[in-house]
VOGU-3710 file (C-alpha; in Angstrom, 3 decimals, decimal comma):
1> xxxxxxxxxx> 68,618/42,375/113,786  64,870/42,927/114,209  62,642/43,863/111,256  62,234/47,342/112,679  65,963/47,831/113,196  66,759/46,395/109,781  64,367/48,861/108,146  65,945/51,781/110,015  69,389/50,584/109,002  68,385/50,394/105,352
11> xxxxxxxxxx> 66,869/53,877/105,371  69,921/55,417/107,010  72,241/53,679/104,572  70,355/55,012/101,568  70,349/58,503/103,034  74,003/58,550/104,004  75,675/56,402/101,391  73,288/56,468/98,475  74,075/52,840/97,786  71,471/50,280/98,736
21> xxxxxxxxxx> 73,833/47,467/97,847  75,973/48,263/100,882  72,985/47,766/103,165  72,058/44,216/102,184  73,495/42,847/105,422  73,735/44,841/108,643  77,114/43,434/109,524  78,849/43,934/106,184  79,846/47,504/106,962  80,987/46,633/110,475
31> xxxxxxxxxx> 83,151/43,778/109,230  84,740/45,966/106,561  85,697/48,563/109,174  86,795/46,103/111,842  90,358/46,607/113,091  91,841/43,190/113,772  94,793/42,679/116,064  98,321/41,788/114,970  99,394/38,327/116,115  103,010/39,043/116,977
41> xxxxxxxxxx> 102,868/37,521/120,481  100,615/34,508/119,960  103,480/32,286/121,152  103,500/34,019/124,562  101,347/33,119/127,569  100,277/35,427/130,395  99,473/33,750/133,711  96,606/35,381/135,570  96,762/35,460/139,358  94,359/38,307/140,148
51> xxxxxxxxxx> 97,194/40,214/141,805  99,945/41,184/139,387  98,565/41,672/135,878  100,635/44,446/134,282  99,776/47,036/131,669  102,211/45,430/129,253  100,605/42,019/129,757  97,139/43,423/129,052  98,509/44,912/125,836  100,235/41,638/124,921
61> xxxxxxxxxx> 96,923/39,797/125,102  94,645/42,535/123,786  96,727/43,933/120,942  99,161/41,168/120,008  97,315/37,918/120,686  99,194/36,450/123,652  97,502/33,472/125,306  96,215/33,395/128,892  96,044/30,839/131,662  95,055/30,849/135,320
71> xxxxxxxxxx> 97,631/30,091/137,967  96,876/27,016/140,058  96,294/29,251/143,083  93,846/31,465/141,178  91,928/28,466/139,867  91,688/27,056/143,379  90,478/30,375/144,769  87,705/30,494/142,178  86,720/26,920/143,029  86,628/27,730/146,744
81> xxxxxxxxxx> 84,530/30,852/146,129  82,118/28,897/143,947  81,754/26,255/146,629  81,061/28,922/149,258  78,400/30,449/146,994  76,550/27,136/146,647  76,912/26,431/150,350  75,537/29,871/151,291  72,287/29,205/149,461  72,060/25,727/150,957
91> xxxxxxxxxx> 72,402/27,262/154,440  69,622/29,762/153,700  71,872/32,813/153,599  70,587/35,590/151,304  73,040/36,230/148,471  72,542/39,233/146,227  72,196/38,310/142,535  71,983/34,559/143,277  69,110/33,404/145,461  67,960/37,005/145,675
101> xxxxxxxxxx> 67,274/39,364/142,789  69,179/42,445/141,659  68,555/46,179/141,839  65,015/46,899/142,986  64,458/43,117/143,151  67,160/42,675/145,762  64,652/41,376/148,328  62,915/39,057/145,877  63,534/35,403/146,706  64,482/33,553/143,511
111> xxxxxxxxxx> 64,800/30,121/145,102  65,249/28,609/148,540  67,462/25,819/149,732  70,168/23,774/148,071  70,863/25,024/144,531  71,910/21,506/143,522  68,583/19,910/144,410  66,875/18,672/141,232  64,200/21,361/141,310  66,554/24,245/142,058
121> xxxxxxxxxx> 69,245/23,007/139,691  66,827/23,000/136,778  65,518/26,458/137,708  68,967/28,029/138,155  70,329/26,518/134,963  67,310/27,655/132,955  67,449/31,166/134,420  71,161/31,499/133,801  70,926/30,303/130,213  68,131/32,757/129,449
131> xxxxxxxxxx> 70,117/35,650/130,911  73,241/34,761/128,967  71,274/34,290/125,758  69,537/37,662/126,149  72,922/39,355/126,483  73,186/39,408/122,685  70,595/42,216/122,675  72,142/44,329/125,408  73,705/47,734/124,860  73,482/49,999/121,845
141> xxxxxxxxxx> 75,730/50,787/118,927  77,868/51,535/117,207  79,655/48,229/117,577  83,192/48,306/118,901  85,338/48,359/115,791  88,672/47,598/117,474  89,292/43,990/118,403  91,872/45,050/120,969  89,258/46,855/123,079  87,093/43,754/123,436
151> xxxxxxxxxx> 90,101/41,582/124,184  91,390/44,081/126,755  88,006/43,935/128,457  88,040/40,147/128,475  91,536/39,731/129,889  90,832/42,275/132,637  87,637/40,417/133,493  89,371/37,040/133,487  91,939/38,390/135,944  89,390/40,074/138,209
161> xxxxxxxxxx> 87,116/37,037/138,179  89,647/35,346/140,447  87,972/37,235/143,296  84,471/36,108/142,342  82,536/32,860/142,267  82,251/31,755/138,630  81,397/28,200/137,709  84,377/26,273/136,307  82,872/26,281/132,809  82,399/30,067/132,809
171> xxxxxxxxxx> 85,954/30,720/133,932  87,381/28,347/131,345  85,267/29,655/128,481  86,497/33,208/129,011  90,054/31,938/128,678  89,082/29,860/125,639  87,570/32,853/123,852  90,826/34,728/124,258  93,078/31,803/123,355  91,038/30,731/120,339
181> xxxxxxxxxx> 90,646/34,366/119,290  86,875/34,376/119,375  86,045/38,048/119,829  82,333/38,674/120,455  80,566/41,514/118,674  80,175/44,089/121,444  78,147/47,291/121,501  80,126/50,379/122,450  77,404/52,098/124,483  74,860/51,172/127,083
191> xxxxxxxxxx> 76,967/51,295/130,259  76,859/53,959/132,948  80,593/53,693/133,456  80,248/51,649/136,618  79,312/48,065/135,989  79,786/47,406/132,273  76,867/44,999/132,185  75,898/45,439/128,537  79,367/44,887/127,086  80,110/41,865/129,252
201> xxxxxxxxxx> 76,594/40,593/128,544  77,488/40,600/124,844  80,494/38,414/125,713  78,321/36,089/127,783  75,922/35,644/124,877  78,737/34,365/122,670  79,592/31,783/125,327  76,193/30,118/124,865  76,266/30,491/121,093  74,037/33,568/120,830
211> xxxxxxxxxx> 74,777/36,706/118,854  77,775/37,143/116,597  81,533/37,020/116,965  84,741/37,351/115,000  86,686/34,112/114,721  90,295/34,763/113,731  89,124/38,158/112,433  86,221/36,786/110,358  82,654/37,634/111,363  80,087/34,862/111,804
221> xxxxxxxxxx> 77,494/33,656/114,274  78,854/32,984/117,726  77,619/29,408/117,456  79,684/28,902/114,302  82,729/30,536/115,876  82,561/28,144/118,827  82,156/25,211/116,447  85,120/26,303/114,334  87,259/26,482/117,458  86,100/23,059/118,647
231> xxxxxxxxxx> 84,305/24,525/121,665  80,918/23,550/123,073  78,583/26,316/124,300  78,510/26,414/128,078  75,537/25,793/130,363  76,065/28,583/132,911  75,076/27,889/136,511  75,257/29,392/139,972  75,538/33,178/139,738  77,444/33,162/136,469
241> xxxxxxxxxx> 75,679/36,159/134,941  76,715/38,106/138,025  80,248/36,690/138,014  80,776/37,776/134,411  78,989/41,105/134,092  79,401/42,785/137,488  82,632/44,537/136,572  84,162/47,673/135,045  86,381/45,659/132,721  85,250/47,564/129,594
251> xxxxxxxxxx> 86,499/50,877/130,980  89,501/49,343/132,734  90,671/47,583/129,586  90,525/50,827/127,640  92,291/52,635/130,466  95,105/50,064/130,296  95,504/50,716/126,561  95,455/54,427/127,384  98,263/54,077/129,918  100,379/52,117/127,450
261> xxxxxxxxxx> 99,891/54,553/124,559  100,212/57,624/126,769  103,609/56,471/127,987  104,774/56,180/124,390  103,462/59,686/123,683  105,329/61,069/126,705  108,519/59,253/125,734  108,329/60,794/122,280  107,511/64,225/123,692  110,750/64,126/125,661
271> xxxxxxxxxx> 112,817/63,018/122,673  111,336/65,694/120,442  111,877/68,294/123,154  115,571/67,344/123,101  115,526/67,890/119,331  113,815/71,250/119,801  116,410/72,385/122,311  119,126/71,623/119,790  117,173/73,239/116,994  116,589/76,422/118,969
281> xxxxxxxxxx> 120,255/76,685/120,014  118,720/76,811/123,438  119,978/78,270/126,651  119,399/75,129/128,675  119,879/76,803/132,076  116,366/75,887/133,353  117,449/72,221/133,424  120,588/72,863/135,456  121,252/71,899/139,052  121,289/75,606/139,923
291> xxxxxxxxxx> 117,575/75,770/139,174  116,583/72,294/140,329  117,969/72,763/143,841  115,667/75,717/144,311  112,610/73,596/143,494  113,135/70,114/144,956  110,113/68,251/143,573  111,116/64,746/142,585  109,243/64,577/139,257  110,517/67,979/138,147
301> xxxxxxxxxx> 114,062/67,108/139,176  113,860/63,672/137,544  112,685/65,122/134,278  115,321/67,845/134,176  118,012/65,228/134,776  116,441/63,050/132,082  116,573/65,865/129,533  120,151/66,743/130,455  121,098/63,109/129,943  119,481/63,090/126,500
311> xxxxxxxxxx> 121,401/66,144/125,300  124,675/65,353/127,060  127,500/66,030/124,605  125,447/68,560/122,658  126,900/71,804/121,347  124,392/73,518/123,653  126,939/73,165/126,465  129,624/74,929/124,406  130,121/78,671/124,382  128,217/80,530/121,690
321> xxxxxxxxxx> 128,120/84,346/121,676  125,021/84,260/119,428  122,969/82,150/121,851  120,280/84,229/123,540  120,149/84,277/127,323  116,566/83,097/127,637  114,364/80,977/125,390  110,650/81,508/124,797  108,628/80,478/127,816  107,127/77,487/126,045
331> xxxxxxxxxx> 110,603/76,010/125,597  111,786/76,979/129,084  108,712/75,547/130,805  108,335/72,409/128,677  110,250/70,275/131,156  107,956/71,377/133,960  104,819/70,652/131,923  106,166/67,308/130,735  107,290/66,294/134,211  103,820/67,084/135,528
341> xxxxxxxxxx> 102,229/64,997/132,778  104,529/62,121/133,717  103,500/62,461/137,355  99,811/62,285/136,479  100,505/59,396/134,125  102,163/57,440/136,923  99,218/58,096/139,221  96,857/56,905/136,471  98,965/53,819/135,876  98,829/52,925/139,556
351> xxxxxxxxxx> 95,072/53,466/139,660  94,512/51,274/136,598  96,720/48,533/138,010  94,794/48,683/141,265  91,495/48,488/139,379  92,659/45,553/137,251  94,096/43,597/140,181  91,346/43,923/142,770  87,664/43,115/142,945  85,137/45,500/141,406
361> xxxxxxxxxx> 82,435/42,902/141,939  79,221/42,813/143,945  78,785/40,781/146,105  82,173/40,234/147,731  83,092/36,601/148,375  85,768/35,814/150,939  86,609/32,287/151,978  88,315/31,821/155,345  87,223/34,952/157,165  85,397/34,350/160,426
371> xxxxxxxxxx> 83,825/36,364/163,265  87,114/36,204/165,162  88,965/38,204/162,478  87,390/41,610/163,132  84,904/42,980/165,654  82,284/43,960/163,072  82,256/40,464/161,585  80,935/39,147/164,914  77,968/41,541/165,024  74,465/40,221/164,242
381> xxxxxxxxxx> 74,316/42,214/160,986  77,472/40,647/159,518  76,764/37,203/160,994  73,646/37,198/158,843  75,967/36,679/155,867  78,394/34,216/157,487  78,610/30,848/155,747  79,437/28,224/158,364  80,675/25,714/155,828  79,434/22,375/154,592
391> xxxxxxxxxx> 79,676/19,811/151,812  79,470/22,291/148,918  82,352/24,358/150,357  84,314/21,307/151,579  83,860/22,550/155,101  85,271/25,999/154,453  83,566/29,036/155,968  83,454/32,681/154,912  81,310/35,700/154,081  79,351/36,848/151,040
401> xxxxxxxxxx> 78,231/40,480/151,352  76,896/43,212/149,094  79,059/46,270/148,445  79,845/49,199/146,151  83,090/47,909/144,646  81,664/48,621/141,195  82,307/52,343/141,776  85,403/52,827/139,544  87,305/55,296/141,681  90,000/56,473/141,995
411> xxxxxxxxxx> 90,657/55,371/138,386  87,870/57,544/136,935  89,322/60,660/138,566  92,869/59,829/137,521  91,845/59,533/133,874  90,520/63,071/133,801  93,458/64,458/135,793  95,850/62,999/133,259  93,998/64,555/130,310  94,245/67,980/131,954
421> xxxxxxxxxx> 97,987/67,531/132,513  98,416/66,310/128,944  96,628/69,364/127,554  98,795/71,679/129,641  101,820/69,949/128,164  100,458/70,121/124,623  99,950/73,866/124,720  103,710/74,226/125,255  104,341/71,819/122,365  102,128/73,834/120,034
431> xxxxxxxxxx> 103,660/77,159/121,054  107,252/76,058/120,658  106,431/74,965/117,089  105,253/78,511/116,434  108,252/80,109/118,127  110,631/78,478/115,664  109,217/80,835/113,041  110,457/83,909/114,892  114,121/84,919/114,299  113,919/86,847/117,577
441> xxxxxxxxxx> 114,333/83,454/119,260  116,154/81,427/116,611  118,572/84,174/115,629  118,248/83,219/111,981  115,631/82,091/109,460  115,637/78,746/107,654  116,052/80,488/104,287  119,193/82,229/105,517  120,942/78,885/105,983  119,149/76,231/103,921
451> xxxxxxxxxx> 118,638/78,069/100,656  115,534/76,735/98,907  114,715/74,283/101,664  111,020/73,583/102,045  108,968/72,869/105,141  108,692/74,782/108,340  105,146/76,041/107,831  102,103/73,962/108,638  99,318/76,489/108,372  96,859/76,320/111,211
461> xxxxxxxxxx> 97,190/72,586/111,854  99,132/72,608/115,162  96,832/75,245/116,634  93,763/73,356/115,451  95,008/70,137/117,037  95,805/71,854/120,315  92,350/73,402/120,415  90,780/70,007/119,826  92,753/68,630/122,764  91,634/71,606/124,838
471> xxxxxxxxxx> 87,975/70,684/124,306  88,670/67,302/125,907  89,915/68,780/129,183  86,496/69,724/130,513  85,626/67,001/133,013  82,500/64,949/132,501  80,063/66,569/134,915  79,310/64,418/137,984  75,773/63,190/137,698  73,382/60,818/139,388
481> xxxxxxxxxx> 70,148/59,622/137,904  67,947/57,593/140,226  67,133/54,519/138,122  66,032/50,909/138,647  63,448/51,806/141,259  65,805/54,554/142,539  68,173/51,894/143,931  70,902/52,932/141,491  71,524/56,666/141,740  75,210/57,213/140,917
491> xxxxxxxxxx> 76,857/57,046/137,512  80,564/57,454/136,720  80,625/57,541/132,888  84,089/56,036/132,897  83,464/54,818/129,355  83,286/58,413/128,155  86,270/59,482/130,246  88,486/56,679/128,962  87,470/57,230/125,344  88,082/60,981/125,563
501> xxxxxxxxxx> 91,481/60,385/127,150  92,486/57,975/124,400  91,371/60,538/121,856  93,534/63,187/123,537  96,568/60,898/123,381  95,899/60,115/119,733  95,701/63,810/118,830  98,876/64,420/120,835  100,713/62,062/118,493  99,467/64,142/115,551
511> xxxxxxxxxx> 100,616/67,336/117,233  104,011/65,798/117,964  104,409/64,914/114,302  104,526/68,629/113,481  106,915/69,242/116,356  109,205/66,499/115,060  109,171/67,988/111,566  109,921/71,477/112,865  112,633/70,411/115,283  114,315/68,181/112,699
521> xxxxxxxxxx> 114,343/71,010/110,172  116,092/73,246/112,673  118,640/70,564/113,487  119,359/70,567/109,734  119,856/74,315/110,037  122,217/74,053/113,009  124,263/71,271/111,382  124,564/73,290/108,191  125,720/76,308/110,179  128,491/74,238/111,716
531> xxxxxxxxxx> 129,000/70,639/110,531  131,130/69,905/113,623  128,196/70,414/115,971  127,014/67,504/118,100  123,466/67,164/119,423  123,715/64,356/121,968  123,313/60,637/121,298  119,516/60,341/121,540  118,540/63,433/119,493  121,108/62,531/116,849
541> xxxxxxxxxx> 119,783/58,971/116,584  116,169/60,151/116,224  117,062/62,856/113,701  119,166/60,490/111,589  116,541/57,733/111,554  113,707/60,152/110,861  115,540/61,747/107,959  115,832/58,324/106,361  112,036/58,065/106,526  111,245/61,711/105,720
551> xxxxxxxxxx> 114,127/63,398/103,855  114,644/67,133/104,015  112,572/68,821/101,316  114,843/70,687/98,926  113,920/73,295/96,338  111,346/76,038/96,270  108,586/73,898/94,765  106,546/71,412/96,844  107,680/67,822/96,505  105,472/65,957/94,031
561> xxxxxxxxxx> 103,742/62,945/95,570  101,998/60,002/94,041  98,186/60,264/94,181  97,050/59,143/97,605  100,561/59,276/99,073  100,669/60,573/102,656  101,827/64,092/103,449  105,004/64,682/105,431  102,955/65,260/108,570  101,180/61,944/108,040
571> xxxxxxxxxx> 104,517/60,225/107,469  105,820/61,788/110,670  102,721/60,697/112,594  103,056/57,142/111,246  106,701/57,154/112,230  105,879/58,111/115,815  103,129/55,519/116,115  105,175/52,658/114,695  108,625/53,358/116,123  109,099/52,732/119,862
581> xxxxxxxxxx> 110,738/55,668/121,586  112,963/53,301/123,578  114,685/52,503/120,286  116,590/55,726/120,873  116,567/56,327/124,619  115,781/54,179/127,637  116,883/56,459/130,421  116,202/55,605/134,051  113,059/54,469/135,795  110,684/57,201/136,818
591> xxxxx> 110,293/57,947/140,542  107,434/56,544/142,577  104,211/58,456/141,936  103,392/61,130/144,483  100,123/60,388/146,261
//
């Protein structure tokens, strides 16, 4: 921290906290608020191939501490790419971000000839070390407070680096950081959402012992963290700064966490909807084959069948002269809204998997391609970048060409599409909570059946949560600012999109906690009305387990809680976040996403 920054930090601390003692060290606050991962999968190992990294595997590494390794094929591909990179320079071929500069310096010659000649080797090594070391100052705060985000970024980068040309020491160090649980201190801002240079630059700095890092959850200098883990700082070479930082791994890692958590939210939404149907004594005709045949869309039909399967055996299929013919629209249309959210989720999942298992790197390195493989490769323009092959590449030929693979689409679009679908689902969730308070739909009030029972009124909270989600649906406006000598003129802001989407999912869990409380209360009502009633296996299992965690409030007075004890809504939210939905219902695999 510079003197100027330290002074600003101290002033802001005094103004905001009124306690100068908390400002003695700039990292004390960050360390105290750092969310470390839970090492429940540290005995597992994920093999990276560059082709088949799954969302669950990213979460295993990022959130639960699983180890990583490269497949033999992936390691060989990296070695071949690295050899082609060195050979290209030796043959005098211009390579962006290696023997040529970057951005508006793309035509600047950095060195000529063999990079392994004594003169060039010293120059390249010195330049690379300086770039890595300076990475400690890149980006701007606040620091990322969740260890899982940094680890998600690193595992995505390690997988995508298979397509690039890293030196062997760079590739291995990225794996070592993950396996030894050295998590660099990373700034949360300073990326344009396409090419997360600042965040990956922070990681690179830790590799050479610059900046700070968390070792096993404890903050210290990066140099000390490496020493504690028995690692030696690397001496980067070749185009290592390019190989590490030219990627969207920061956004992609967060998007992978988003996909994982969003699926859990959707699973719970379905289970709670099944509870609501039982609680409302619903007319479940909208789910029936009669309706589904008239609207043959595979996600809608899949979801209706899924909901019918959840409530199979419920009293809702029995005759009941008091059951109204048609539920409130929010309950009738919930399956449609939820099915549509699932469809957008699947499209997002596919886009994230594509992003994580393909190259988002510039330049593109491809060993083995030759002018005979496609007509354009034989043209003079493309032959300019053809590496004939020599000692550095063990005779292998190929191409190294500049590109725009750093543009994070279609993933960036899919993130925003999913948030819109989620918000359209959540409005139905919020409204059906409200409709339970109207005897016009329920046919009875809680007090009529459960005399003295508490609960069933949450003030404005569900509406407030839904409105907060609504504010997140406005897309980030497309924008291009011509920067770096006007060479770079498009920005994607995927960082903002991914963070907003994760926020929307998080708030959805809070909204669902109220829905779970309301639906469970009404299942209590229906069971009290007729103890012989069945609700279906999945709703019954959820209701029974939830009531063990949050018992029905009895009596007219609010339940007394210990000071600092969580409210029932907080208990419900904790329950949803810590209890996998598949505990109660696995169902069938969703259909293939519609493109």
